[in-house]
C-alpha positions in Angstrom: -121.8 -48.0 -11.2 -120.1 -46.2 -14.1 -119.5 -42.8 -12.2 -117.7 -45.2 -9.6 -116.0 -46.9 -12.6 -114.2 -43.4 -14.3 -113.6 -42.0 -10.5 -110.2 -43.7 -10.6 -109.7 -42.8 -13.8 -110.7 -38.4 -12.7 -108.4 -38.4 -9.9 -105.3 -40.1 -11.6 -105.7 -37.4 -14.5 -106.3 -34.5 -11.9 -103.1 -35.7 -10.5 -100.8 -35.5 -12.9 -102.1 -32.5 -13.9 -101.2 -31.5 -10.0 -97.9 -33.0 -10.5 -96.7 -31.1 -14.1 -98.1 -27.6 -12.5 -95.9 -27.8 -9.7 -93.1 -29.1 -11.7 -92.7 -26.4 -13.4 -91.7 -22.7 -12.6 -93.9 -19.4 -13.7 -91.1 -18.9 -16.4 -91.6 -22.8 -17.9 -88.0 -23.8 -16.8 -87.5 -26.5 -15.4 -87.8 -26.6 -11.1 -85.8 -30.3 -11.0 -82.2 -28.5 -10.6 -81.6 -24.7 -9.5 -78.0 -25.0 -9.6 -76.9 -22.1 -12.2 -75.3 -22.7 -15.3 -71.6 -22.1 -14.8 -68.6 -20.2 -17.4 -66.1 -22.0 -18.7 -62.7 -20.9 -16.8 -60.2 -19.5 -18.5 -57.0 -20.7 -19.1 -53.9 -18.9 -18.3 -51.5 -17.9 -20.8 -48.9 -20.1 -21.7 -45.5 -19.4 -20.1 -44.2 -18.4 -22.8 -44.7 -14.4 -24.9 -43.7 -15.4 -28.3 -44.3 -18.6 -30.0 -42.5 -21.2 -30.6 -41.1 -21.7 -33.1 -40.5 -25.0 -35.2 -38.1 -27.5 -34.6 -37.6 -25.6 -31.1 -36.7 -27.3 -27.9 -36.5 -23.6 -25.9 -39.0 -22.3 -23.9 -37.4 -19.1 -23.3 -39.1 -15.1 -24.3 -40.4 -14.8 -27.8 -37.9 -11.9 -28.1 -35.0 -13.9 -29.0 -37.4 -16.6 -30.5 -38.6 -13.8 -33.3 -34.8 -12.5 -33.3 -33.7 -16.0 -34.7 -31.2 -16.1 -31.4 -31.1 -18.2 -29.4 -31.6 -17.6 -25.6 -30.8 -19.4 -22.7 -31.6 -22.9 -24.6 -31.0 -22.0 -27.7 -33.6 -22.3 -30.8 -33.4 -23.3 -34.4 -32.2 -19.7 -35.8 -28.9 -18.6 -36.1 -26.5 -18.1 -32.9 -24.6 -15.1 -32.4 -20.9 -14.9 -33.3 -18.4 -16.8 -31.6 -16.6 -15.3 -28.9 -13.0 -13.0 -30.5 -10.1 -15.0 -29.0 -7.8 -12.7 -28.1 -4.4 -12.0 -29.1 -0.8 -13.2 -28.5 0.8 -11.9 -25.6 3.7 -9.3 -27.2 1.6 -8.9 -30.1 -1.8 -8.1 -32.5 -3.9 -9.2 -33.9 -4.9 -5.9 -35.9 -3.8 -5.2 -38.8 -0.7 -4.5 -39.4 0.7 -5.9 -36.4 1.1 -9.1 -35.4 3.2 -10.9 -32.7 5.9 -14.0 -33.1 5.3 -17.2 -32.2 8.2 -18.9 -30.4 10.3 -16.8 -32.5 9.4 -17.3 -35.5 8.2 -13.9 -38.2 4.3 -13.8 -38.9 4.0 -15.5 -42.5 1.2 -13.4 -43.6 3.6 -10.6 -43.1 7.3 -12.9 -44.2 6.5 -16.2 -45.5 9.8 -15.9 -47.3 11.2 -16.3 -51.1 14.1 -17.0 -53.1 16.6 -16.4 -55.6 15.7 -18.3 -58.8 19.0 -18.7 -60.1 20.0 -21.2 -57.4 18.7 -24.2 -58.5 20.1 -27.7 -57.7 22.2 -27.2 -61.1 23.8 -23.9 -60.4 24.8 -26.0 -56.6 28.6 -25.1 -57.5 28.7 -21.3 -59.2 26.3 -20.2 -56.2 25.8 -20.7 -52.7 28.1 -23.3 -52.9 31.2 -21.1 -54.1 33.2 -19.6 -51.4 32.4 -16.2 -51.2 28.5 -16.3 -52.6 26.8 -14.2 -50.3 29.2 -11.2 -50.7 28.4 -10.7 -53.9 24.3 -10.4 -53.2 23.7 -8.9 -49.7 21.6 -5.9 -50.3 23.9 -2.5 -48.6 23.2 -1.7 -44.8 20.7 1.6 -46.7 18.4 -0.7 -48.5 17.7 -2.7 -45.5 17.3 -0.2 -43.0 14.3 1.4 -44.7 13.2 -2.0 -44.7 13.7 -2.3 -40.9 11.6 0.5 -39.8 8.7 -0.6 -42.4 9.1 -3.7 -40.5 8.7 -2.5 -36.9 5.8 -0.7 -37.8 4.8 -3.8 -39.2 5.3 -6.2 -36.6 4.6 -3.1 -33.9 7.9 -3.9 -32.5 8.4 -2.1 -29.2 12.2 -1.4 -28.8 15.0 0.5 -30.3 16.4 -0.1 -33.7 19.4 -1.6 -32.5 17.1 -4.0 -30.7 17.0 -6.1 -34.2 18.4 -7.7 -37.3 16.7 -7.5 -40.3 17.6 -10.6 -41.2 16.6 -12.8 -44.5 14.0 -15.8 -43.2 15.6 -17.6 -45.7 19.1 -17.6 -45.6 21.3 -16.1 -48.9 23.6 -18.9 -48.2 20.5 -21.7 -49.1 19.2 -19.7 -52.1 17.2 -17.3 -50.6 16.2 -13.8 -52.4 18.3 -11.1 -51.3 16.3 -7.9 -51.7 12.9 -9.3 -51.8 10.9 -7.7 -48.3 8.8 -11.0 -48.0 12.0 -12.9 -47.4 13.0 -10.3 -44.7 11.8 -8.8 -41.0 12.9 -7.4 -37.8 14.3 -10.5 -35.6 15.0 -9.4 -32.3 18.6 -9.6 -30.9 18.7 -10.6 -27.4 18.2 -6.6 -25.8 14.8 -6.5 -27.2 11.7 -6.9 -25.7 10.0 -9.1 -27.2 13.1 -12.0 -27.4 12.5 -15.2 -26.8 15.4 -16.5 -24.7 17.5 -18.9 -27.1 15.6 -18.3 -29.8 17.0 -14.8 -31.1 19.0 -14.5 -34.6 22.5 -15.2 -32.5 20.6 -18.9 -32.5 18.9 -18.9 -35.8 23.0 -18.0 -37.7 24.6 -21.3 -36.6 20.6 -22.8 -38.4 21.7 -20.7 -41.6 25.8 -22.4 -41.5 24.6 -26.1 -41.1 21.8 -26.1 -43.8 24.4 -24.8 -45.4 26.7 -27.5 -45.4 24.0 -30.1 -45.4 22.6 -29.0 -49.3 26.1 -28.4 -50.4 27.8 -31.5 -49.0 24.2 -33.2 -50.5 22.6 -34.7 -47.3 19.8 -32.2 -47.5 18.0 -31.0 -51.1 18.3 -27.5 -51.7 14.3 -27.1 -52.3 13.7 -29.3 -48.8 16.2 -26.6 -46.6 14.4 -23.6 -48.1 10.8 -25.0 -47.1 11.7 -25.6 -43.7 13.6 -23.0 -43.2 11.0 -20.2 -44.6 8.3 -22.5 -42.2 9.9 -23.0 -39.0 14.0 -22.6 -38.5 13.9 -23.3 -34.9 12.6 -27.4 -36.4 14.9 -27.1 -38.5 17.8 -26.4 -36.2 16.6 -28.8 -34.2 17.0 -31.8 -37.6 20.1 -30.8 -37.8 21.8 -30.6 -34.5 22.4 -27.2 -33.7 19.6 -26.0 -31.7 
């Protein structure tokens, strides 16, 4: 009776041993799953070939980012130099040469200058006195020399006779007679650079009208001088002669 009672227990122990033995392979690895363990898939490299700088919105190549300059969409680095604008027609923007703008002289070469002896208090004995300009006008030997220098500085293309060495601030309103800053080779109508209607022939009536307005008290001396130095064409229009 005791042997019969132990048999189920022995059978159960043997069954368990058999199951354990068959569940393990000879190397001790689990036989429940034979699927080999896979390696992690390597991720593709980033599309940029260099690091994106902090604050950058660009996904361009790292070469432009490393140099600090913008690529196609720009980075936080410095941008390239701005494009150089072309010079005005009729002249250049290089040192020693300049182009006229609407018949006016280049202010960097000819800003204008006045005679300090001409003041509101001395009008009667200077510019408003008949024959005054003959007493201060420089000789042609002086102005011709300046004209040749001015032709080179302005890059003029015409003949010497195509220009008049003119006073920007006219002698009639107290302009300096000899200061080179007040003299420039103003084109005559025959000059290649001449602007139709804005040549020396058109400036003469402006000078006469400004002289009359100053001496008649209709235009302050300083205003006349300043307006003629900055834009004699505009002054002529204000005075009704252009």
